[in-house]
KEMARPA-779660 format. One record per atom (N, C-alpha, C, O, CB): residue in one letter; x, y, z. Coordinates in steps of 0.2 Angstrom, whole numbers, plus 5000, padded with zeros to 4 digits. Glycine has a CB too. Layout:
AXYZ;...
This chain:
X504451074960;X504251044965;X503451064965;X503251124964;X504651054971;X502851014966;X502351014965;X502251044974;X502651044978;X502050954962;X501651054975;X501351064981;X501451004986;X501651014992;X500751074980;X501150934984;X501150874987;X501750854988;X501950854994;X500850814983;X502150854982;X502850834985;X503250864990;X503750834993;X503250834980;X503050934990;X503450974996;X503150945002;X503650925006;X503351054996;X502350935003;X502250915007;X502650845012;X502850835017;X501750935006;X502550805007;X502850725008;X503650735011;X503850695016;X502850675000;X504150785006;X504650795007;X504950815016;X505350785019;X504650855003;X504350885017;X504250905024;X504250865028;X504750855033;X503750945025;X503550815028;X503750765033;X504250725033;X504550725038;X503250735035;X504550685028;X504950645028;X505650675031;X505950635035;X504950625021;X505750745030;X506350785034;X506250785041;X506750775044;X506450865032;X505550805045;X505550785050;X505650705053;X505850695059;X505050805051;X505450665049;X505650605053;X506250555053;X506250495055;X505150575051;X506750625050;X507550595051;X507650615057;X508150585060;X508150625045;X507350655061;X507750675068;X507250625073;X507450615079;X507650775070;X506850595071;X506550535077;X506950475076;X507250455071;X505550515076;X507050455083;X507350385083;X506850335083;X506350335087;X507850375089;X506850285078;X506450235077;X506650155078;X506450115074;X506150245071;X507050155083;X507350065084;X506750035084;X506250055086;X507950045091;X506949965081;X506449915084;X506449915090;X506949935093;X506549835082;X505849895095;X505549875098;X505749935105;X505749925111;X505749805098;X505650005100;X505650075104;X505250125101;X505550175099;X506250095105;X504650105100;X504250155094;X503850215097;X503350235094;X503850115090;X504050225104;X503750275106;X503650345103;X503050375103;X503950295110;X504350365101;X504450455098;X504150435091;X504050495088;X505350495096;X503950395087;X503850375081;X502950375080;X502650385075;X504250305079;X502750345086;X502250315086;X501750405088;X501250415085;X502250245091;X502050435093;X501750515095;X501750535088;X501250555086;X502350565100;X502150545085;X502350575080;X501750575074;X501450615071;X503050555078;X501650505073;X501150485067;X500650495071;X500250515067;X501150415062;X500350485075;X499750495079;X499450585078;X498950605076;X499850465087;X500050625080;X500050685078;X499650715072;X499350765072;X500650685077;X499850665067;X499850695060;X499150675059;X498750705056;X500350665054;X498950625061;X498350595058;X497550635058;X497450645064;X498250525062;X497250655055;X496650685054;X496050635058;X495850585056;X496550695046;X496050645063;X495550615067;X494650625066;X494250585067;X495750645074;X494750685064;X493950685061;X493750635057;X493350605058;X493750745058;X494150635052;X493950585046;X494050525046;X493850485042;X494150605041;X494550495052;X494750445053;X494650385059;X494750415065;X495350455051;X494550335060;X494650295066;X495350255067;X495550215063;X494050235065;X495550285073;X496250245075;X496350215080;X496150235086;X496750275075;X496650135078;X496550095083;X497350085086;X497850065082;X496150005080;X497450085091;X498350095092;X498450025096;X498250025101;X498550185099;X498749965095;X499049905098;X499549905098;X499849935094;X498849845097;X499849835103;X500549835103;X501049835096;X501649845097;X500749765107;X500849815092;X500849795084;X500949825079;X501249805074;X500549775082;X500549875080;X500349925076;X499849975075;X499349975079;X500349895073;X499850015071;X499550085072;X498950075065;X499150085060;X500150145071;X498350045066;X497750045061;X497150095059;X496650095063;X497449985063;X497150135055;X496850195052;X496250165048;X496350135042;X497250235048;X495650175050;X495150165045;X494750225045;X494550255050;X494750105046;X494650245038;X494050285037;X493450285039;X493150235037;X494050305033;X493150335042;X492450345046;X491850315040;X491350285042;X492250435048;X492050335034;X491550325029;X491950255024;X492450275021;X491350395025;X491650195023;X491950155020;X491350105015;X490750095015;X492350115026;X491850095011;X491250045005;X491249975008;X491649955013;X491550024996;X490749945005;X490649855007;X491049835001;X490649784998;X489649825006;X491549834998;X491949814993;X492549754995;X492449735001;X492249874992;X492849734992;X493449714993;X493849754997;X493949814995;X493749694986;X494149725003;X494649755007;X495249795001;X495349764995;X495049685013;X495549855003;X496349865000;X496549885007;X496249925011;X496449924994;X497049845009;X497549855014;X498249905012;X498449885006;X497849775016;X498449955014;X498749995012;X499350005019;X499150035023;X498350055009;X500149955019;X500349975024;X501149985023;X501449985018;X500049925028;X501450015030;X502050035028;X502250025036;X501850035041;X502150105024;X503049995037;X503349995044;X503550065047;X503650115044;X503949945043;X503650065052;X503950125055;X504750135057;X505150175058;X503550145062;X504850055058;X505650065061;X506250045057;X506350005052;X505750025066;X506650075060;X507350075055;X508050065061;X508050095066;X507450165051;X508450015059;X509049985063;X509350035067;X509550095064;X509549945058;X509450025075;X509650065078;X509950035086;X509949975087;X509050115078;X510050065088;X510350035096;X510050045102;X509750105102;X510950075098;X509950015105;X509450015113;X510050005118;X510349955118;X508749955114;X510150055122;X510850065126;X510450045134;X509950065138;X511350165125;X510850005135;X510749975143;X510850035149;X510550035154;X511349915144;X511450075146;X511650105152;X512150165146;X512150165140;X512050055158;X512650215150;X513050225146;X513750215144;X514150255143;X513050255147;X513850125143;X514250105142;X514150055137;X514550045132;X514550085147;X513550015136;X513449965131;X512649975129;X512250015132;X513649885133;X512549945124;X511849935121;X511949875116;X512449835116;X511550005116;X511149855112;X511149805108;X510949825101;X510549875100;X510749765111;X511349795096;X510949835090;X510249795089;X510149745092;X511449815082;X509849825086;X509149795084;X509049825076;X509049885074;X508349815090;X508849765073;X508749775066;X509649765061;X510149775064;X508349845066;X509649755057;X510349745054;X510749785053;X510849805047;X510349725049;X511049805057;X511749885055;X512349825054;X512449785059;X511949945065;X512649835050;X513249795048;X513849825051;X514149785055;X513349805039;X514049885050;X514349935055;X515049885052;X515149825052;X514049935064;X515549925050;X516249915048;X516749895055;X516649905061;X516449985043;X517149865052;X517549825059;X517949905062;X518249945058;X518349745055;X517749895070;X518049945072;X518849925076;X518849885081;X517449985078;X519349955073;X520049925074;X520449995074;X520250045073;X520449885067;X521049985076;X521650025076;X521250095080;X521250145077;X522150035068;X521050095085;X520750155089;X520250205084;X520050255085;X521450195091;X519850155078;X519350195075;X518650185080;X518650155085;X519250165068;X518150225077;X517650225081;X516950255076;X517150275070;X517850265088;X516350245079;X515950275075;X515350295077;X514850265080;X515850235071;X515450375076;X515050425080;X514150415080;X513850405074;X515350505076;X513950425086;X513250415086;X512950455092;X513050475097;X513150335086;X512450465088;X511850535094;X511450475098;X511250415097;X511150605088;X511350515102;X510950485108;X510450515111;X510350575111;X511350475114;X509850465113;X509150495112;X508750475118;X508850415119;X508650475104;X508250495122;X507950485127;X507550425123;X507550415117;X507550545129;X507250365131;X506750335127;X506150365123;X505850335119;X506550285132;X506050405124;X505350445123;X505550495116;X505250535112;X505050505133;X506250495116;X506650515107;X506850595107;X506850625102;X505950505100;X506950615113;X507350675115;X508250665114;X508550615117;X507150695122;X508350725110;X509050705109;X509550725117;X509450785119;X509350755102;X509850685118;X510350685123;X511050725123;X511150775126;X510550635124;X511350695119;X512050705119;X512350655113;X512050615110;X512350685126;X512850675112;X513350605106;X513850575109;X513950595115;X513850645099;X514150525106;X514650475109;X514850445102;X514850465096;X514150415115;X515150395105;X515450335100;X515450275101;X515550245106;X515950335099;X515350235095;X515450165097;X516050145096;X516350155090;X515150115093;X516450105101;X517250095102;X517350015099;X517749995095;X517450105113;X516849985103;X517049915101;X516249865099;X515749885099;X517549875108;X516349795098;X515749765098;X515749695100;X516349675101;X515549765091;X515349655102;X515549595105;X514749555107;X514249585106;X515949615113;X514849495108;X514449445110;X514249415104;X514649415099;X513949475115;X513649375103;X513349345097;X513149385092;X512749425092;X512949315099;X513749365085;X513449425080;X513649465080;X513549505075;X512849435079;X514049475087;X514349555089;X513749595089;X513749645086;X514849595084;X513349575091;X512649615093;X512549675098;X512149715098;X512149575095;X513149655102;X513249695110;X513849765106;X514349765102;X513849625118;X513549825108;X513949875107;X514249905112;X514049905118;X513749915105;X514749925111;X515249965120;X515350045116;X515550055110;X516449925122;X515150085121;X515150155118;X515450205124;X515650185129;X514350185117;X515650265121;X515850305125;X515550385124;X515550425119;X516450305124;X515150405129;X514850465130;X515250515130;X515750525133;X514650455136;X515050565126;X515350635124;X515550665130;X516050695131;X514950685119;X515050665135;X515350715140;X515050685146;X514850715151;X515050795140;X515150605145;X515250565151;X514750565155;X514850535160;X515650585155;X513950605154;X513250595158;X513150505158;X513250465154;X512550645152;X512850515164;X512250455164;X511650455159;X511250495158;X511850465171;X511750395156;X511150395150;X510450335153;X510550275154;X511650365141;X509950365154;X509350325156;X509350255151;X509450255145;X508650365156;X509150205155;X509050135152;X508550145146;X508150185145;X508750075157;X508650105142;X508250095136;X508150155131;X507750155127;X507650085137;X508850215132;X508850265128;X509150235121;X509350175121;X509250335131;X509150275117;X509250245110;X509850285108;X510050325111;X508650265104;X510150255101;X510750275097;X510650265090;X510550205088;X511350245098;X510750315085;X510750315079;X511450335077;X511850365081;X510250365077;X511850325071;X512150355067;X512250425068;X511750455067;X512050335062;X512950465069;X512850545069;X513150545061;X513750535059;X513350605075;X512550555056;X512650565050;X512250615049;X511850625053;X512650505046;X512450655043;X511950705039;X511450665038;X511450615035;X512150735032;X510850695042;X510050665041;X509550675035;X509150645034;X509750675046;X509850725033;X509350745027;X509750805022;X509950855024;X508550785031;X509750795016;X510050835012;X509750825004;X509750765003;X510850825013;X509550865000;X509450844992;X509650874987;X509950934989;X508850854991;X509650864981;X509850894975;X509150904970;X508550904972;X510550834972;X509250904965;X508850924961;X508450844958;X507850834956;X509250964955;X508950794959;X508550724957;X508650674963;X508150634963;X508950694950;X509050674969;X508950624974;X508950674982;X509150724983;X509550574973;X508650634986;X508650654991;X509150604998;X508950544998;X507950674991;X509550625001;X509950595002;X509850595010;X510050645013;X510550604998;X509650545014;X509450555022;X509750495025;X510050455022;X508550555024;X509550485033;X509650445038;X509250385035;X509650345031;X509350455043;X508550385036;X508150335036;X507850355030;X507550405030;X507650335042;X507850325025;X507450315019;X507050245020;X506450245018;X507850315012;X507250205022;X506850135023;X506750145030;X507250145034;X507350045020;X506050145033;X505650155029;X505150225029;X504550225028;X505450105030;X505650275030;X505450345031;X505150375028;X504750415031;X505750385032;X505150355020;X504850395015;X504050345013;X503550365011;X505550405008;X504250295015;X503450265015;X503150285021;X502450275020;X503450175014;X503250295025;X502750325032;X502650405030;X502150435032;X503250315041;X503050445027;X502950495025;X502450505020;X502050545020;X503550535025;X502350455014;X501850455008;X501350425012;X500850455009;X502050405002;X501150385017;X500750345020;X500450405024;X499950425021;X500950285024;X500550445027;X500350505032;X499850555027;X499250565028;X501050545036;X500250575021;X500050615018;X499450575014;X498850605015;X500550655015;X499450525011;X498950495009;X498250495013;X497750495010;X499150435008;X498450485018;X497950475024;X497650555027;X497050565029;X498250435030;X498050605027;X497750665025;X497350695020;X496850735021;X498250705025;X497450675015;X497250685009;X496650645008;X496250665004;X497750675004;X496550595010;X495950555009;X495250565010;X494950585015;X495950505011;X494950565006;X494150595006;X493750535005;X493250535008;X493850655000;X493950464999;X493250425000;X493750364991;X494150374987;X492150504997;X493450324993;X493750274988;X493250224987;X492750244990;X494450234991;X493250184983;X492850114980;X492950064984;X492450024985;X493250074973;X493650064987;X493750004993;X493650004998;X493550055000;X494149984995;X493549955003;X493449965010;X494449985012;X494849935012;X493049865015;X494550025012;X495050055014;X495450045023;X495150065028;X494750115012;X495950015023;X496149995030;X497050015027;X497449985023;X495849905033;X497250065031;X497850105032;X498150065037;X497850055042;X497650175033;X498950045038;X499149995044;X499850035044;X500150045039;X499149915042;X500150065049;X500850065052;X501150025055;X501150045061;X500950095055;X501549965053;X501649925057;X502549935062;X503049965059;X501649865053;X502449915066;X502849945072;X503549905071;X504049935072;X502549935079;X503449835069;X504149815070;X504249755063;X503949705062;X504349775079;X504649795060;X504749755053;X505549725054;X505649665053;X504449805045;X506149765056;X506749765055;X506949695058;X507549675057;X507049825057;X506449665064;X506449605067;X506149555066;X505849525070;X506249605072;X506249535059;X505949465056;X505349475055;X504949435054;X505949395060;X504849555055;X504249555053;X503749535058;X503149515056;X504249525047;X503949545065;X503749525071;X503049565070;X502549525071;X504149535077;X502749615068;X502249655069;X501749635064;X501149625067;X502349715068;X501949615055;X501349575052;X501449515052;X500949485050;X501249595046;X501949475054;X501749405057;X501149405062;X500749355061;X502349385061;X501049445068;X500449445072;X499949475070;X499349455071;X500549475078;X500049515066;X499449535061;X499049465057;X498449445057;X499749585054;X499449445054;X499249385049;X499149315052;X498849275049;X499849375043;X499549305058;X499249245061;X498849255062;X498449225058;X499449215065;X498549295068;X497949325070;X497249345064;X496749345066;X498249395072;X497549355058;X497049395053;X496749445058;X496149455057;X496449345049;X497149485061;X496749555063;X496449605058;X496149655059;X497149605067;X496649595053;X496349635047;X495749595045;X495349635043;X496749655040;X495549535045;X495149505043;X495049515035;X494549545032;X494549525046;X495549485033;X495449465027;X495249405024;X495049355027;X495849455026;X495149415017;X494749355016;X495149355006;X495549395003;X493649385018;X494949295004;X495549274998;X495349314991;X495449294985;X495549194996;X495049374992;X494849424988;X495149494988;X495149534983;X494249424989;X495349514996;X495649574995;X496449574994;X496849534993;X495549625000;X496349624994;X497149654992;X497649685000;X497449715005;X496949744986;X498249654997;X498749705000;X499349724998;X499849684996;X498849675005;X499349774997;X499849834995;X500349855003;X500049885008;X499249904992;X501049845002;X501449855007;X502149915003;X502449904998;X501749755011;X502049965007;X502650015004;X503350025007;X503350035013;X502350085005;X503750005003;X504349995005;X504950035002;X504950074997;X504349935004;X505450025005;X506150065000;X506750005002;X507049995007;X506450165004;X506849984997;X507249914998;X507849934993;X507949984990;X506849824996;X508349864993;X508849834990;X508549804983;X507949784983;X509149774995;X508949804978;X508649774973;X509049714970;X509449724965;X508449824969;X509049654973;X509449594972;X509149544968;X508849494971;X509749564979;X509049554962;X508749504958;X508749434960;X509249404963;X508949514953;X508149414957;X508249314957;X508249294951;X507849314947;X507649254960;X508749244949;X508649224941;X508449284935;X507949294932;X507949164942;X509149314936;X509049364930;X508849364923;X508549404920;X509549394930;X509249304921;X509149264914;X508549234914;X508349214908;X509649204914;X508049234919;X507249204917;X506849244918;X506249244915;X506949134921;X506949294923;X506449344926;X506549424925;X507149444926;X506549334934;X506249464924;X506349544926;X506749554928;X506749544934;X506049574929;X507249594926;X507649634930;X507749694933;X508049734929;X508049644929;X507549714939;X507449774941;X508149824943;X508649784944;X506949774947;X508149884943;X508849924944;X508649984948;X508050004948;X509249934938;X509250004951;X509050054956;X508750134952;X508350184955;X509850074960;X508850144945;X508650204941;X508250204937;X508250254934;X509050214937;X507650144935;X507150154930;X506450144937;X506050104935;X507250084923;X506350174941;X505850194943;X505650134949;X506050094952;X505350204936;X505050154951;X504650084957;X504550044956;X504050034952;X504150094960;X504849974960;X504849924958;X504049874960;X503949864966;X505349904961;X503749864958;X503249804958;X503549754960;X503949734957;X502949774953;X503449734968;X503949674970;X503349614972;X502849614976;X504549714977;X503649564969;X503249514969;X503549454974;X503149404975;X503049474962;X504049464977;X504449404979;X504949444985;X505149494984;X504749374973;X505049394991;X505649394995;X506249334995;X506249284992;X505249395002;X506649364998;X507049284998;X506749234998;X506549225004;X507449285002;X506649174993;X506249114995;X505649124995;X505349064997;X506349105001;X505249164993;X504649184993;X504249204988;X504249264987;X504549224997;X503949164984;X503349214979;X502849224984;X502649194988;X502949174971;X502549314981;X502049324988;X501449284984;X501449284978;X501949414991;X500949254987;X500349224987;X500549144983;X500149114978;X499749284984;X501149124985;X501349064981;X500848984985;X500648924983;X502449054982;X500649014992;X500048954991;X499448954989;X499048894989;X499848934997;X499249004986;X498649004983;X498748974974;X499248984972;X498349084984;X498248944969;X498248944964;X497949004962;X498049014956;X498148894963;X497649034963;X497449114960;X497949144959;X498449124961;X497149174966;X497749204952;X498049264950;X498149314957;X497849324962;X497649294945;X498749344954;X498849404961;X498449464959;X498849504956;X499749424962;X497949484959;X497549524957;X497749604958;X497549654956;X497049514959;X498249594962;X498549664966;X498949674961;X498949724958;X499049674974;X499449624959;X500049644954;X499649664946;X499949714943;X500549574953;X499049634943;X498749654938;X498549724939;X498749774936;X498349614937;X498149724944;X497949814943;X498349844943;X498449884939;X497549844948;X498849844948;X499349904947;X499849894942;X500149954941;X499849904952;X500049864939;X500249864932;X499849904926;X500049934921;X500249794932;X499249884928;X498749914924;X498649994924;X498650034919;X498149884926;X498550014930;X498550084934;X499250114931;X499150164928;X498650074943;X499750084931;X500450124930;X500450144921;X500550194919;X501250074932;X500250074919;X500150084909;X499750154908;X499950204907;X499650004905;X499150124910;X498750184908;X498950254910;X498950294906;X498050174912;X499150274917;X499550324918;X500150354915;X500350414915;X499550314922;X500450304911;X501350334911;X501650334915;X502150374915;X501650384910;X501650284921;X501950264926;X502650234924;X502650174921;X501550234930;X503250254927;X503650194926;X503650144931;X503650164937;X504350214925;X503750074929;X503550034935;X503849954932;X503649914928;X502750034937;X504349954936;X504849904935;X504649834939;X504349834945;X505549934937;X504749774936;X504349714938;X505049684944;X505649684943;X504249664930;X504849674948;X505549664952;X505349564955;X504749544958;X505449754962;X505649524955;X505849454958;X506549474961;X507149464958;X505849394952;X506349484967;X506949504970;X507049474978;X506649434981;X507149594969;X507549494982;X507649444989;X507749484993;X508249474996;X508149384989;X507449534995;X507549565000;X506949555004;X506449535001;X507649624999;X506949575011;X506249535014;X505849595016;X506149645014;X506449485022;X505249595019;X504849645018;X504249615022;X504249555023;X504649675011;X503649655024;X503049625027;X502649595024;X502149585027;X502749645030;X502549585016;X502249545013;X502249485013;X501749465012;X502349555009;X502749445016;X502949385018;X502449355022;X502149305020;X503549385022;X502349375029;X501949335033;X501149325031;X500849275033;X501949365040;X500949375027;X500249385025;X500249315018;X499749275017;X499949475022;X500749315016;X500749255011;X500849175015;X500649125013;X501449265006;X501249195021;X501149125025;X500749095026;X500649035025;X501249115031;X500149135029;X499549115030;X499149105026;X498649085028;X499249145034;X499149125020;X498749115013;X498149145016;X497649115017;X498549045010;X498049215017;X497449245017;X497349275012;X496749265010;X497449295022;X497749295008;X497549315001;X498049304996;X498649304998;X497249375001;X497949304989;X498449304986;X498549344981;X498649324976;X498649244984;X498449414984;X498249454980;X498849514987;X498749544992;X497149464979;X499449514984;X499849544989;X500549554985;X500849504982;X499949494998;X500649614985;X501149634982;X501749694986;X501549694992;X500849674976;X502249724985;X502349774989;X502649844983;X502749824977;X502949744996;X502749874984;X502749934979;X503349964982;X503350004987;X502149974979;X503949954979;X504649974983;X505050034978;X505050034972;X505249894985;X505350094983;X505750114980;X506450114981;X506650114987;X505650154980;X506750104975;X507550064976;X507850124981;X507750174981;X508050044968;X508450084984;X508750104989;X509350074991;X509350044996;X508450114994;X509950084988;X510450054986;X510850054993;X511250004995;X510850094979;X510750094997;X511250095004;X510850095009;X510850125014;X511750165006;X510350055008;X510050035013;X510350035020;X510850015020;X509849985011;X510050045025;X510250025033;X511050055032;X511550035035;X510349915035;X511050105029;X511550155029;X512150115028;X512550125033;X511550185034;X512350095023;X513050055022;X513150035014;X512650015011;X513149985026;X513750055012;X513950055005;X514349985004;X514449955009;X514350125004;X514549964998;X514749904996;X515449904998;X515849854997;X514549904988;X515749955003;X516349955005;X516249965012;X516649995016;X516650005002;X515649935015;X515449935023;X515650005026;X515950015032;X515949875028;X515650045023;X515550125024;X514850125028;X514350095027;X515450165016;X514950175033;X514250205033;X514150265030;X514450315031;X514150205039;X513650265026;X513350315022;X512550355022;X512150315024;X513250265016;X512350405022;X511650425019;X511350365015;X511750345011;X511550485014;X510750345015;X510350295012;X510050365005;X509850415006;X509550265018;X510050345000;X509950394994;X509250364991;X509250304991;X510550384987;X508850384989;X508250394983;X508150444980;X508450494981;X507750384985;X507750424974;X507650474968;X506950514970;X506350484971;X507550424961;X507050574970;X506250614972;X505550574966;X505050554967;X506250734968;X506050574960;X505450564954;X504850484958;X504250474958;X505950534943;X505550454961;X505150374964;X504650384969;X504250334970;X505750324967;X504750444974;X504450464979;X503650484975;X503150454977;X504950524984;X503650534971;X503250564968;X502850504964;X502250504965;X503650624964;X503150454961;X502650394959;X502550354963;X502250304960;X502850364953;X502750334969;X502550294973;X501850324975;X501350294974;X503150284979;X501750394977;X501250424979;X500750414974;X500150404976;X501250474981;X500950434967;X500450434963;X499950354962;X499350354962;X500850454956;X500450314962;X500050234961;X499650234967;X499050234965;X500650164961;X499750234972;X499350214978;X498750274977;X498150264978;X499750214985;X498950334975;X498250384975;X497750344969;X497150344968;X498450484972;X498250314965;X497550314958;X497450244961;X496950214959;X497950324946;X497850214965;X497250134966;X496750144971;X496250104972;X497750054969;X496850204974;X496250204980;X495650234976;X495050214978;X496450274987;X495750254972;X495250294967;X495150264960;X494950294955;X495450374964;X495250184961;X495250154953;X494650104957;X494650084963;X496050094948;X493950114952;X493350064953;X493550004954;X493749964949;X492750074948;X493349974960;X493449894962;X493249854954;X493549804953;X492749864968;X492949884950;X492749834943;X493249824938;X493249784933;X492149874939;X493749884940;X494249874936;X494749804937;X495149774934;X494749934937;X494349784943;X494949714944;X494849664937;X495349644934;X494649634953;X494149664934;X494049614928;X494449644923;X494649594919;X493249604927;X494549704921;X494749724915;X495749684917;X496049654913;X494549814914;X495949714924;X496549704924;X496549624924;X497149594921;X496749734930;X496049584926;X496249504925;X496449484918;X496749434917;X495649454927;X496249514914;X496649514908;X497449514905;X497749494900;X496349564905;X497649534911;X498649554909;X498749494912;X498549464917;X499249634914;X499149464908;X499449394910;X499849404916;X500249454916;X499949344903;X499749364922;X500149384928;X500849344928;X500849284926;X499649374935;X501349374930;X501949354931;X501949314937;X502249264936;X502449424931;X501649324942;X501749304947;X501249204945;X501349144947;X501549374953;X500849214942;X500549154939;X500949104935;X500949044935;X500049174935;X501449144932;X501749104926;X502449084932;X502849044931;X501849154917;X502549114936;X503149084940;X502849024945;X503048964947;X503649144946;X502449034946;X501948964951;X502048914947;X502148864950;X501048974953;X501948914940;X501848854936;X502748814935;X502848764932;X501448884928;X503148854937;X503748834937;X504148814945;X504548764946;X504148894933;X503848854950;X503948844955;X504648854958;X504848834963;X503648794955;X504848894955;X505748894956;X505848964959;X506348984958;X506348894948;X505548994962;X505749054968;X505649044974;X506049064978;X505449104967;X504948994976;X504948994984;X505448924986;X505548864982;X503948974987;X505648934990;X505948884995;X505648855000;X505648875006;X506548904998;X505448804999;X504948775005;X505248765010;X505148795015;X504448715004;X505748715011;X506048715016;X506348795022;X506248805028;X506548675014;X506648825017;X506748895019;X506248925023;X506448955028;X506748945015;X505548915020;X505048975022;X504848915029;X504348945031;X504148995015;X504848865032;X504748815037;X505148845041;X504948875046;X504948735035;X505948845039;X506248865044;X506248945048;X506448965053;X506848855041;X505948985043;X505749055044;X505249055048;X505249095053;X505649095039;X504649015047;X504048995050;X504148985058;X503849005063;X503748925047;X504648945059;X504648905066;X505048985070;X504948995076;X505148825066;X505549025065;X505949055069;X505449125071;X505549165075;X506749075065;X504849135067;X504349185068;X503949165074;X503749215078;X503749195061;X503849105075;X503449075080;X503749085087;X503449105092;X503349015078;X504449075086;X504749075091;X504849135095;X504949135101;X505149065089;X504949195091;X505049265092;X504449295095;X504349335099;X505149305086;X503949255091;X503249295094;X503149285101;X502949335104;X502449265091;X503449215106;X503349195111;X503849235115;X503649255121;X503449145110;X504649245111;X505049275116;X505149345118;X505449365123;X505549255114;X504749385114;X504649455113;X504049465116;X504149505120;X504649495106;X503749445116;X503149445119;X503049495125;X502649545125;X503149385121;X503449485130;X503449535136;X503749615135;X503649665138;X504049485142;X504249595130;X504549655128;X504149715124;X504149775125;X505249625124;X503749665119;X503149725118;X502549735120;X502249785119;X502949715113;X502449685124;X501849725130;X502049785134;X501649835135;X501649675137;X502649775137;X502649845142;X502949895137;X502749955139;X503349845150;X503449885131;X503549955127;X504349975129;X504650035127;X502950025131;X504749915132;X505549935132;X505649885129;X505349835127;X505849945138;X506349885130;X506849825129;X507249795135;X507249735136;X507249845124;X507549825138;X507849805145;X507449795152;X507149845154;X508349845146;X507549745154;X506949745160;X507249805165;X507849815166;X507049655165;X506649825168;X506849865174;X506649855180;X506749905184;X506549915173;X506349785183;X506149775189;X506249695189;X506349665184;X505549805189;X506149665194;X506249595194;X505749565192;X505849505190;X506249555200;X505249585190;X504649555186;X504749555179;X504749505177;X503949585187;X504949605176;X505149615170;X505649555168;X505549515162;X505549685171;X506149535172;X506749505172;X506449425173;X506549375170;X507249525179;X505949445176;X505749355178;X505249325171;X505149265169;X505149345186;X504949385168;X504349385162;X504949355156;X504849315151;X503749485160;X505449395157;X505949385150;X506149315150;X505949285146;X506649445149;X506549285155;X506649225155;X506249175153;X506349125150;X506849215160;X505449175157;X504949135157;X504749125149;X504549075146;X504349155162;X504849195145;X504549175139;X504949155134;X504649125130;X504149235137;X505549175134;X506149155131;X506349075131;X506549035127;X506749195134;X506249055137;X506248975138;X505648945135;X505748895131;X506348955146;X504948965136;X504448925134;X504548945125;X504148925122;X503648955137;X505048985123;X504749005115;X505348925112;X505248885107;X505049115112;X506048935116;X506148895114;X505848815112;X505748795107;X506548915116;X505748795119;X505248745121;X504848735114;X504748675112;X504848775129;X504548785112;X504048775107;X504448775102;X504348725099;X503548825107;X504848815100;X505248805093;X505648735092;X505748705087;X505848865092;X505948705097;X506148635097;X505648575096;X505748525093;X506548625102;X505048585101;X504448535099;X504248545092;X504348495089;X503748535103;X504048595089;X503648595083;X504448575077;X504348555071;X503248685082;X505048595079;X505448565073;X505648495073;X505848475068;X506048605073;X505548455080;X505548385080;X504748365076;X504848335071;X505548365087;X504248385078;X503748355076;X503348365072;X503048315070;X503448355079;X503248445069;X502948485064;X503348505058;X503148545054;X502648545067;X503948465058;X504448495052;X504048485044;X504248505039;X505148445053;X503548435045;X503248425037;X502548455037;X502048435034;X503248345033;X502648505042;X501748525042;X501648565035;X501148585033;X501548595051;
C-alpha cells in the first residue's frame, strides 16, 4: 500500500465513527472543515453544501468535483422513538428480535447503545427503541446500526459507511494535495443526498455554481450496480473496477442537450491512456448528477462509482451487514480524478473523437423516462419547500412553538404547490 492509499484509508476509517444522518450534518461538517487546508482554498459553507475553491484558479471551463456526505440513519425524538432518514430497508422485527444501534448526541458524540424493537407509521419510517441503560436521550440525537465499523483484508474494506464515506475521504485527500489545475476547479460536498438529492437540487435549481454548457460535472459515488437493458448496453459488475456511470433510474445524464457528453469522453480517454480499468455503467441507482441534468445546466455530467453491492448495509437476505468495496477501486477512483485535474483542457478536442455512448443512447431515447422525470421533479420541488425550515435551523424535530409553526406552514405550502403544479404544469 502506498502512502497516498494509506492516508485515504486512515481518513475513511475515522469517518466510520462520525454519524452523518440526513438533516443532521453537524458532526460531519465539522470534521470536513477541520481537514481542509484553509491557506490554499476558499471555503463557503451554506445550508446545503460546503463549496471549496482554490485561491488560484484558471479562466478555463469549470470542473465541478463533488461528493455527498450523508448516509441513512435515525433521528431520535426522545429515548423511545425516532424517524428513519434515507433508505434503511431493515429486516422484519418479529418474534422478539431486535436491531442493535449506537446512539450519538446531535453534535456527534457517542452517548450509549440501544435496540430497535418495532417499526410503525407510513412506510414503517418510525422506529421504536429501547436504550441500554435507560438514560434520557436529547431530542434530535442520532442513531446508527451497531455493527463492525471498519475492517480490511488484502482486497477489500468492510465498513459501515462506504456510501459515501469513501468519496468524502478521497475528495478530502484530493483537496489536501491540490496545487494547481488547468481547469477552473470547484470541489463540493453536498449535505443531503440520501433524501432525494435535496442539496444538489438546490444547487442546480439556482445554478449556485454558475455552470455553462461547456463546463464539466463529475460526481463521486459508491453505489449498487443494477444495469439497464443489459442486452443492448454495456454491463457493469462489482468486480471489474470503477464504473463511469452515465445514468440514473429513468434518466440519462445530459439527455436534454443534443451535445456530446465531454465528461464521459475525457474520462474514458484518461482511463485508456493510463491503463485504469473503467466500466461503463448504464445503471439504475440514484445520485447527485440527476438534478444537474434536470435543469440542463451542462451536458457534460458523469458519476464515477466505486461498486458497492451491500449499499446501505443490507444484503439480498435483508440482513444488516457492512458495506464492502475493493481497495484497488479506491486507488483507481483517486487516480482518475487526480489525472483529470492535471489534464490540459485542450485534451477535450482529442477526446471528442471518441464515440460517445451517451450520444448513441440519445438517438434511441430509450433510457430516459420523461414521465418519471416529471414526477421526480414535482417531488423535488415539494421537498425543497417542505424541508426549508428544517434545513435552515439545522435540526429535524421542532424544539419551540416557532419551529412547529414553521414546519406546518411550509409543509402546507409544499403540498399546495405540488398539487397546483401537477394539475396545471404537468406537461411543461
